[in-house]
N, C-alpha and C positions, 0 to 999 in steps of 0.2 A: 720374550720367549725365544726368539731366534738367537739372541746373544748367548743364552744359556746353553743351547745346543752346540754352538761354536766353541764355547769355553770348555764344555765337557769333552768334545772331540780333541781339542788342543791339549788336554791333560792326559790323554791315553799314554801309558808307558810304552817305550820302544823295546823293552826287554823281550816280550814274546816274539817280535819280529827278528831281533838279533839272535834269539835262540834257534829259530827256524833256519836262518841263514848259516849260522855256524854249524848246526847239526847236518845240514846238507853238505857242507864242505867236509865234515868229519866222515860222513857216509861215503862220499866219493873217494876220499883218500884211503879209506878202509878197503873199498873195492879194489883200488890199485894195489895196495899192499897184499891183499889176499890173492889177487891175480898173479903177482910176482912170486909169491910163496908157492902157489900151486904149480907154476911153471918151473920153479927151481928145484922142487922136491917131489919125487915120485910118491913118497909116503903121504905128503900133504895133498897131492893131487887125488890120491885114492880117498883120503879123508873128506875132501870137498865134493866127492862124487855122490850127491844125494839122489840123483836120477840118472841112470846109466845112459839113456839115449842122448842126454845133454852133456854128460861128462862133468868135469870139475866146475864148469860155469854155473851149474845148478846150486852147488854149495857156496861158491864164491858170492854169487849175487844174493842168495838167501841170507847168508851170514852178514853181508854188508848192510842189507836192509834191517836186520835185527840191531846192528850197532847204530845205524842211523836213527831208528825209532827210539832206542834207549837213550841216545845222546839228546834227541829232541825232547823227550819226556823229562829227563833230568835238568836240562838247561831251562826249559819252560817253567818247571816248578821253581827253580832257583831265581829266575828273573821275571816272573809273572807280573809283578807290580813295581819293577825297578826301571829306572832310566839308566841305560848303559851307553858306553862310547860306541855308537853304532858304526862309525867310520872304521874304527880299529877292528871290530869284529867282521865287518864286511871285507876288509882287506885280508884278514886271516882266512875267511871262508873262500875268497878268491884264490889265495895261495894254495890252500888245501885242494881246491878244485883242480888247479893246474897240476899239482902233484899226482892226483888221482888219474887225470888224463894221461900224463906222461908214463905212469906205471902200467897203463893198459895199452900203450902204443908199442906194437911189436918190435920196431927197430930199437927203441929205447930199452925195452926189456932185454933184448939181445946184448946190448952194451953192458948191462948190469950183471948178466949171468956169466959166471966163470965156468968154462967147460974143461 
């Protein structure tokens, strides 16, 4: 009986985990891109202003969460029962995470903006 439980757990697909990792990276990179766009354009800054006391941050964060959830939903549905190259998707998620952090770091945003 114990070997059956071990076999069943060893056969779980890694697709849902990879979907969660990659979706987190996509969401973080999206937050960085939206932050950069809101800082670079007065029109987009106004568009992202969902709640006036918070300013553009309210729309940037809400929009990034929507993208993250949509990516997670789509990837999870696509990979729910699949084995995927988890290392490749983990590296991609980490790179997207770094991009997202860089694009929300004020000195880096200042380098990218042309005044």
